[in-house]
C-alpha positions as a printed NumPy array, in Angstrom:
array([[ -4.539,  -8.438, -35.535],
       [ -8.25 ,  -7.594, -34.355],
       [-10.715,  -5.821, -36.929],
       [-12.377,  -2.682, -36.231],
       [-16.142,  -1.928, -37.168],
       [-16.755,   1.644, -39.022],
       [-17.99 ,   2.922, -35.266],
       [-14.791,   2.115, -33.669],
       [-13.878,   5.79 , -33.302],
       [-17.233,   6.953, -31.907],
       [-16.978,   3.96 , -29.293],
       [-13.474,   5.631, -28.484],
       [-15.143,   9.163, -28.439],
       [-17.82 ,   8.067, -26.393],
       [-14.625,   6.819, -23.832],
       [-15.79 ,   2.803, -24.472],
       [-13.731,  -0.25 , -22.821],
       [-12.609,  -2.223, -25.853],
       [-11.932,  -5.481, -26.329],
       [-11.324,  -8.538, -28.249],
       [-14.354, -10.444, -29.625],
       [-14.184, -12.82 , -32.196],
       [-11.2  , -11.023, -33.525],
       [-12.922,  -7.969, -33.643],
       [-12.36 ,  -4.719, -31.457],
       [-15.609,  -4.294, -29.966],
       [-17.178,  -2.232, -26.97 ],
       [-17.322,  -4.253, -23.256],
       [-18.755,  -1.221, -21.843],
       [-19.212,   2.542, -22.044],
       [-19.412,   3.023, -18.307],
       [-21.502,   0.792, -15.638],
       [-22.772,  -1.862, -17.318],
       [-25.346,  -2.571, -15.08 ],
       [-26.49 ,   1.008, -15.818],
       [-26.37 ,  -0.088, -19.615],
       [-28.467,  -3.437, -18.477],
       [-31.016,  -1.605, -16.701],
       [-31.782,   0.999, -19.532],
       [-32.335,  -1.166, -22.303],
       [-35.034,  -2.712, -19.832],
       [-36.852,   0.534, -19.017],
       [-35.887,   2.921, -21.885],
       [-33.221,   1.889, -24.98 ],
       [-29.69 ,   0.899, -25.744],
       [-27.685,   1.408, -28.74 ],
       [-25.598,  -1.439, -29.897],
       [-22.866,  -2.082, -32.548],
       [-23.528,  -5.221, -33.923],
       [-20.913,  -4.934, -37.266],
       [-19.076,  -7.669, -36.502],
       [-21.948,  -9.868, -37.264],
       [-22.369, -11.391, -40.436],
       [-24.448, -10.789, -43.504],
       [-24.763, -13.467, -46.501],
       [-26.884, -13.286, -49.289],
       [-28.443, -16.23 , -51.252],
       [-30.058, -15.353, -53.937],
       [-31.839, -16.926, -57.523],
       [-34.693, -18.961, -58.24 ],
       [-33.658, -21.878, -56.101],
       [-32.529, -19.836, -53.339],
       [-35.128, -21.04 , -51.014],
       [-34.786, -24.858, -51.83 ],
       [-30.955, -24.272, -51.209],
       [-31.678, -23.121, -47.71 ],
       [-33.731, -25.892, -46.977],
       [-31.193, -28.411, -48.057],
       [-28.409, -26.25 , -46.124],
       [-30.086, -25.713, -43.045],
       [-32.507, -27.24 , -40.241],
       [-35.266, -25.155, -41.234],
       [-37.793, -25.039, -43.833],
       [-37.104, -21.375, -45.667],
       [-38.746, -21.831, -48.744],
       [-42.083, -21.322, -47.369],
       [-40.993, -18.435, -45.279],
       [-42.826, -15.148, -46.316],
       [-41.162, -12.263, -48.306],
       [-40.346,  -9.517, -45.294],
       [-40.265, -12.297, -42.684],
       [-37.414, -13.692, -40.651],
       [-36.952, -17.283, -39.039],
       [-34.385, -18.356, -36.173],
       [-32.774, -21.504, -37.503],
       [-29.354, -23.514, -37.445],
       [-26.901, -25.025, -39.554],
       [-25.157, -28.579, -38.662],
       [-22.584, -30.71 , -39.568],
       [-23.524, -34.133, -41.025],
       [-23.428, -35.601, -37.493],
       [-25.867, -32.948, -36.267],
       [-23.524, -30.707, -34.413],
       [-24.4  , -27.069, -34.342],
       [-21.829, -24.866, -36.618],
       [-24.09 , -21.6  , -35.893],
       [-27.31 , -20.437, -35.127],
       [-28.84 , -17.703, -37.565],
       [-31.614, -15.69 , -38.427],
       [-32.746, -15.736, -41.905],
       [-34.684, -13.246, -43.365],
       [-36.503, -13.433, -46.756],
       [-36.163, -10.158, -48.58 ],
       [-38.466, -10.93 , -51.626],
       [-39.43 , -13.911, -53.711],
       [-35.867, -15.014, -54.482],
       [-33.598, -13.12 , -52.258],
       [-32.513, -14.144, -48.493],
       [-30.167, -12.641, -45.934],
       [-28.531, -15.39 , -43.734],
       [-26.86 , -13.36 , -40.261],
       [-24.349, -15.741, -38.736],
       [-22.168, -14.838, -35.644],
       [-19.243, -13.402, -35.909],
       [-17.132, -16.275, -35.361],
       [-18.468, -18.434, -37.716],
       [-19.726, -16.415, -40.665],
       [-16.655, -17.413, -42.825],
       [-17.602, -21.085, -42.322],
       [-21.135, -20.268, -42.866],
       [-20.748, -18.713, -46.012],
       [-18.434, -21.467, -47.34 ],
       [-20.503, -24.172, -46.058],
       [-23.583, -22.343, -48.225],
       [-21.63 , -22.22 , -51.143],
       [-20.49 , -25.794, -51.193],
       [-24.195, -26.897, -49.856],
       [-26.07 , -24.793, -52.979],
       [-23.914, -26.487, -55.626],
       [-26.53 , -28.257, -58.146],
       [-28.802, -25.531, -57.185],
       [-30.003, -22.712, -59.246],
       [-28.577, -20.094, -56.419],
       [-25.919, -17.587, -55.753],
       [-24.283, -17.124, -52.277],
       [-22.225, -13.823, -51.975],
       [-20.533, -12.867, -48.444],
       [-21.642,  -9.162, -48.146],
       [-20.254,  -9.134, -44.727],
       [-17.449,  -6.469, -45.199],
       [-19.886,  -4.179, -46.797],
       [-22.659,  -3.932, -43.89 ],
       [-22.686,  -2.473, -40.501],
       [-25.646,  -3.461, -38.05 ],
       [-26.374,  -0.675, -35.593],
       [-29.515,  -2.047, -32.853],
       [-31.675,  -0.065, -30.855],
       [-33.356,  -2.007, -28.095],
       [-35.883,  -1.498, -25.434],
       [-39.525,  -0.469, -24.454],
       [-38.841,   2.784, -26.38 ],
       [-36.967,   1.824, -29.415],
       [-40.065,   2.135, -31.597],
       [-40.347,   5.684, -30.069],
       [-36.89 ,   6.634, -31.175],
       [-36.755,   5.016, -34.255],
       [-40.018,   6.733, -35.605],
       [-38.952,  10.065, -35.886],
       [-36.221,   9.046, -38.118],
       [-37.782,   7.117, -40.708],
       [-41.13 ,   7.487, -43.113],
       [-41.203,   3.183, -42.552],
       [-44.173,   1.726, -40.683],
       [-41.738,   0.587, -37.8  ],
       [-44.949,   0.493, -35.659],
       [-46.765,  -1.921, -37.857],
       [-43.585,  -4.356, -38.325],
       [-44.291,  -7.343, -37.118],
       [-41.861,  -9.075, -34.375],
       [-39.25 , -11.337, -36.91 ],
       [-40.31 ,  -9.033, -40.272],
       [-38.049,  -6.943, -41.848],
       [-38.366,  -4.178, -44.413],
       [-36.409,  -1.897, -46.645],
       [-36.778,   1.885, -45.642],
       [-34.928,   5.192, -45.188],
       [-33.302,   5.716, -41.625],
       [-31.752,   9.134, -40.989],
       [-31.421,   9.739, -44.602],
       [-29.262,   6.036, -45.287],
       [-30.736,   2.977, -47.068],
       [-31.793,   0.572, -44.791],
       [-33.053,  -2.801, -43.887],
       [-35.163,  -2.51 , -40.855],
       [-35.904,  -5.372, -38.461],
       [-37.45 ,  -5.84 , -35.661],
       [-35.234,  -8.706, -33.856],
       [-32.865,  -8.664, -31.558],
       [-30.731, -10.461, -28.644],
       [-31.893,  -8.452, -25.541],
       [-35.511, -10.104, -24.863],
       [-36.996,  -6.68 , -25.247],
       [-38.51 ,  -4.834, -27.998],
       [-36.129,  -3.299, -30.629],
       [-34.875,  -3.176, -34.096],
       [-31.785,  -3.826, -35.996],
       [-30.789,  -1.905, -38.938],
       [-28.333,  -3.214, -41.573],
       [-26.878,  -0.007, -43.589],
       [-23.623,   0.123, -45.557],
       [-20.414,   0.7  , -43.788],
       [-20.088,   4.407, -45.027],
       [-23.589,   4.817, -43.18 ],
       [-22.842,   3.677, -39.736],
       [-21.584,   6.944, -38.112],
       [-24.3  ,   9.345, -39.347],
       [-26.906,   6.778, -38.274],
       [-25.39 ,   6.019, -34.888],
       [-25.589,   9.817, -34.347],
       [-28.898,  10.005, -35.162],
       [-30.071,   7.374, -33.239],
       [-28.262,   9.054, -30.374],
       [-29.572,  12.32 , -31.075],
       [-33.105,  11.226, -30.928],
       [-32.879,   8.914, -27.94 ],
       [-31.574,  12.174, -26.067],
       [-34.368,  12.606, -23.872],
       [-35.75 ,   9.042, -23.858],
       [-33.376,   7.561, -21.45 ],
       [-31.315,   5.992, -24.668],
       [-27.624,   4.963, -23.955],
       [-25.044,   3.566, -25.75 ],
       [-24.171,  -0.494, -24.587],
       [-21.757,  -2.425, -25.014],
       [-20.957,  -6.458, -25.041],
       [-21.395,  -6.896, -21.393],
       [-25.063,  -5.636, -21.003],
       [-25.402,  -7.773, -24.011],
       [-24.439, -10.878, -22.739],
       [-26.663, -10.112, -19.67 ],
       [-29.713,  -9.437, -21.149],
       [-29.428, -12.571, -23.634],
       [-28.686, -14.402, -20.321],
       [-31.942, -13.062, -18.339],
       [-33.892, -13.974, -21.816],
       [-32.895, -17.35 , -22.417],
       [-30.732, -16.886, -25.549],
       [-28.039, -19.256, -26.146],
       [-24.868, -17.897, -27.272],
       [-22.588, -19.84 , -29.874],
       [-19.383, -21.166, -27.962],
       [-20.964, -21.275, -24.672],
       [-24.699, -23.269, -24.79 ],
       [-24.04 , -23.931, -28.676],
       [-21.138, -26.009, -29.99 ],
       [-20.246, -28.662, -32.721],
       [-20.566, -30.763, -30.05 ],
       [-24.356, -30.371, -28.984],
       [-27.283, -30.762, -30.998],
       [-30.574, -28.663, -31.567],
       [-32.006, -31.137, -29.388],
       [-29.361, -30.927, -26.379],
       [-30.135, -27.41 , -26.197],
       [-33.75 , -27.905, -26.113],
       [-34.081, -26.104, -29.53 ],
       [-35.326, -29.426, -31.44 ],
       [-38.407, -27.183, -32.163],
       [-36.247, -25.286, -35.342],
       [-35.734, -29.045, -36.97 ],
       [-38.075, -29.369, -39.429],
       [-38.143, -32.893, -40.282],
       [-41.451, -32.627, -42.623],
       [-40.077, -30.069, -44.931],
       [-39.71 , -32.183, -48.405],
       [-36.333, -33.473, -49.901],
       [-32.895, -34.306, -47.594],
       [-31.282, -31.605, -46.02 ],
       [-27.446, -31.847, -44.196],
       [-27.578, -33.438, -40.672],
       [-31.059, -35.057, -41.172],
       [-29.9  , -38.697, -40.382],
       [-27.932, -37.884, -37.347],
       [-30.766, -35.384, -36.308],
       [-33.421, -38.377, -36.701],
       [-31.407, -40.561, -34.66 ],
       [-30.935, -37.557, -31.76 ],
       [-34.844, -37.14 , -31.629],
       [-35.686, -40.785, -31.609],
       [-32.965, -41.57 , -28.635],
       [-33.272, -38.621, -26.606],
       [-30.375, -36.978, -25.096],
       [-28.542, -37.85 , -21.852],
       [-28.246, -34.125, -20.931],
       [-30.429, -31.058, -20.932],
       [-29.962, -27.215, -21.055],
       [-31.482, -25.831, -17.965],
       [-31.885, -22.598, -16.189],
       [-30.179, -22.31 , -12.612],
       [-30.676, -19.62 ,  -9.705],
       [-28.109, -19.435,  -6.955],
       [-29.623, -19.428,  -3.732],
       [-26.54 , -17.276,  -2.398],
       [-24.488, -14.87 ,  -3.973],
       [-21.942, -16.321,  -5.173],
       [-22.027, -16.35 ,  -9.278],
       [-22.288, -19.755, -11.094],
       [-19.566, -19.167, -14.188],
       [-18.91 , -20.585, -17.743],
       [-16.943, -23.779, -17.426],
       [-17.909, -24.253, -13.441],
       [-18.797, -27.743, -12.206],
       [-22.896, -28.743, -11.723],
       [-22.634, -31.294,  -8.938],
       [-24.898, -33.462,  -7.094],
       [-23.873, -34.808,  -3.792],
       [-20.242, -33.985,  -4.674],
       [-20.298, -35.551,  -8.468],
       [-20.213, -33.619, -11.506],
       [-23.388, -34.016, -13.058],
       [-22.596, -31.202, -15.757],
       [-21.548, -27.948, -16.472],
       [-22.245, -24.255, -16.472],
       [-22.147, -22.442, -20.003],
       [-23.217, -18.813, -19.099],
       [-23.727, -17.429, -15.718],
       [-23.921, -13.802, -14.133],
       [-25.547, -11.775, -11.556],
       [-29.097, -10.86 , -12.938],
       [-29.886,  -7.131, -12.776],
       [-33.725,  -8.023, -13.063],
       [-33.717, -11.159, -10.947],
       [-31.452,  -9.748,  -8.056],
       [-30.045, -13.455,  -7.749],
       [-27.273, -14.715,  -9.682],
       [-28.261, -16.98 , -12.679],
       [-26.506, -19.424, -15.127],
       [-27.509, -21.661, -17.83 ],
       [-25.849, -25.403, -17.637],
       [-25.951, -28.404, -19.35 ],
       [-26.9  , -31.112, -16.606],
       [-27.559, -34.859, -17.   ],
       [-31.15 , -35.804, -17.24 ],
       [-30.828, -38.314, -14.291],
       [-29.356, -35.453, -11.88 ],
       [-32.298, -33.549, -12.93 ],
       [-34.462, -36.005, -11.947],
       [-33.415, -36.662,  -8.536],
       [-32.573, -32.953,  -7.694],
       [-30.175, -31.173,  -4.883],
       [-28.049, -29.664,  -7.485],
       [-25.048, -27.388,  -6.67 ],
       [-22.465, -25.601,  -8.506],
       [-18.766, -25.813,  -7.558],
       [-17.577, -22.652,  -6.913],
       [-13.872, -22.46 ,  -6.317],
       [-14.244, -25.851,  -3.927],
       [-16.976, -24.572,  -2.724],
       [-20.487, -26.343,  -3.511],
       [-23.35 , -23.598,  -4.023],
       [-26.645, -24.78 ,  -3.768],
       [-29.065, -23.918,  -7.106],
       [-32.397, -24.469,  -8.385],
       [-33.531, -25.402, -11.4  ],
       [-35.941, -23.067, -13.527],
       [-37.615, -22.888, -16.824],
       [-36.037, -20.669, -19.24 ],
       [-36.193, -17.76 , -19.801],
       [-35.382, -16.189, -16.605],
       [-37.268, -12.594, -17.697],
       [-39.991, -12.04 , -20.1  ],
       [-41.168,  -8.229, -20.712],
       [-44.396,  -7.195, -20.024],
       [-46.137,  -6.742, -23.469]])
């Protein structure tokens, strides 16, 4: 049976189409997903992300625990800052991609994907053995509301005394928003400026309503998972289960930069990732832009001269580019040779390989 976030009643009141996502009933769209997408690019969107997981790692050796458990070097992260990282298995396969926030000297918050946070919490607890640190899964206590878009700071500014304008990208601070104690992070998954607000469940509805009221004259609209998916795709951001899986290493996904071999001590998956870095990958995650109007979708084969040389991981019409776009794993040999197509129901539609991301916001 699907779970519901504290905001389900709000979504129903707004007429959202609900769908099951990772075991949660989540808003797919409230009306037009293209309108929601464009609102985030031009003004702002309001998202319910309360299905995400919040796992706290605390204690004198919290940083060292995360250095051992994850691929990044988290013990050198300054308090109030965040870092994108991953947790892998002993073979280097990705178990989840994460954002880790250092809240203070001996307190970190690990934010995991909805489908994986139980696994992440369990792995962190096991990997913390022998360290003076405590792992606490508080996912059931927290709601997460995001406001994303070029007018996000303008909307949030009137609801808090916190210095949201001074908050840097990938930084976090405690504050009060619309009367609710919150952790305010300048992070997001849309390619736009924005904020993610972590509050206890009982504050979720008042916070959502206050943000909606503050953004009423500024173009803010509620936005669902469909818009979030096309926004992150344009921004070249991977999705676990599509671009990232346990059969892929960070190097396969073009994210080898998150692996820090220079940190002291061993970490889970290090030997396998050192081999992956040394040997290189036979495939690479790339961006594809269709020359025609047909849309490459998840699971469609990438071909060259009729032979399968890869697979689409995500695809959608791009509102910003006006063309269908996709991410795909393609063999290095095929990328060197060129002339790629995507098999869309028996028709081999030509595509161009492009650098990611497809879209960059103006500064």
